[in-house]
N, C-alpha and C positions, 0 to 999 in steps of 0.2 A: 504494499500499500504506500510505503514511503516513496518508492520510485514513481508512482502515479502522481502523488502530491507534488513531487519535485518537477515533473514534466508539466503539470498544470501551471505551476509557478512560472515556468519559463515561457509558456505560451498563453499567458492570461487573456489578452485581448482576443485571440483566436478562440479561446475557450468560451468567452462571453458570447461570441457570434455563433458558435456551435450550439450553445445552450438556447439562444434565441431561435435558431432554425429548428432545432429539436422540438421546442415548445410550440412552435408555429404549426408543426406537422402532427404532433401527438402529445399525449400525456405519458407519464411513466416515472421512472425512478431517477432520471437525470437531475431534476431540481433538488431531490433529496441529497444526491451526491454533491451537487453544487453547494448546498448549505453545509454539508460536512467538510468540503474542501475549504470553505470560507472559515469555518471553526478551526481548521487546521492551520490557517494562516496562508493558504495558497491563493485565495481569491478574496475579493472584497464582498461582504454579504449584501451591501446595498446594490452593487452592480449585478450580483446573482439574482436578487429579487427583481430588479428592473428588467433584465433580460428574460426572466421567466415570465413575468407579468406581460411584457410587451409581446412575446411570442404567443402566449396563450390567448391573449385578447385579440391580437391581429389575425391569427390563424382562424379563429372562429368567425370573426368579421368577414374574412375572405370567403369562407365556406357558406356563410349566410348569403353573401352577395352573389355567389355563383348559383346557389339554389334559387334565389329570387329572380335572377336574370334568365337562367336556362331551364329551371325545373319544370315550369308549366309545359313547355315544348316537349321535354323529355317524357313527361307523364301523359300527354295527349296521345302519343302513339302507343301507349301501353295501358289499355282499359282496366286490366286487373289491378295494376299498381295504382291507378287513379282511384278505383273504388277503395282500396286499402288506405290511400292517403286521405280520402274524405273522412274515414273513421279516425285516423290518426290526428287529423286536424282538429276534430272535435275534442279529442283527448288533450291535445296541446293547448287548445283554447282554454280548457278547464284547468290544466295543471302545468302549463308551459313554463311558468316561472320556477317551479320546483324542478322540472326536467332540466332547465338550463343550469341549475346549481348542482344537479346530480350527475349528468352525463360525463363530466370531466374525470370521474374517479375510476369506474370499471375499465380494466385493460381493454383497449381496442375501440371503446365507445366514442372517445373524444374525437377521433379521426373523422367520424361521420356525424357526430352529434348535432352540430348546427345546421346540417343540410335539411332535415325535415322542418325545422323552425322557419327556415327561409321560404319553404313552400306554403306556409300558413299566411293568415292575414295580419300577423303581429307586425306592428309598425316598427320600422328600423330603429327609431330612437328608444323605443321600449326595449328592444333586443339589446341595443348598445349598452344601456344602463345595467340591465340584468347580466349581460356578458361581462362587463367590466367589474361588477360586484363579484360575480362568480370567479373570475380570474384573479381578483385580489385575494379572495378567501383561499383559493387553491394555492396561490403563491405563498401566502402566509403559512398555511399548513405544511406544504412540502418543504419549502426553504427553511422555515422555522424548525420543523422536525429534524431536518438534516443538520442544522446548526446546533441545536440543543441536545439532540439524541443521536448524533452521527455514529458514534462507536457502537451503540446498541443496534442501530439500524444496519450497520455493516454486518453484524452477526446475524441479524434476521434475514438479510438478503441471501447470505451464504446458506442459511438453514431452511429456506423455503418460502421466499417472498412470492414466488410464482403460485404457490398454492393459495396464499391469501388473495392474490389478484383474481384467481378463478372463483373463489368464494364470493368476492365482491361482484364479479360479473353475474354469477348465478342469482345472487340477491336482486340485482338490478333487473335481470330478465324476469325473475318471479314477480317483482312489483309491476313490471310492464305488462306481463300476462294478466295479472289481477286487474290492473287499470283498463286494459283492452276489453276484458270480459264485462267489466262494469259498464264501460261505455257502450258495448254492443247491446247490452240489455236496455240501456237508456235510449240510445239512438234508434236501434233496430226494433 
């Protein structure tokens, strides 16, 4: 681990850019490691937080914009998806704010999480405020946890972080199925 921390210290600016790019594309454990590297003195914790927040926020803004611009045309040629999206839109209208705060956490969901929101009637300013709030909370939790609990997290990653991520994904999917069933009874 000392060799990695030393390498990070040598390439600090590049590491912040890498962290920004990573957080633009996905969520995961890199912000935790960034917080840990800051605690170890290899990075500046404020810059780690800024890169994490900016990547998380701007990545979801981009996905929302792409879905808003191209999503209707994509769905128009796929009637089965369009029918599913009608149900999903009703669910997002009812619980969209909660969804925006939750989809960052299960492994793999953040990559596509903002796309369905962009297909709804949610106004962009509302999404932006919710997205910024969610990204700020996500940044604080991950970078803060890495900074304050870095050594313990290092052991957890080695001992089975993947299992925890899968459990979170299953919980998220279970809640989504329950919400979908409830909506189907209400709408259908």
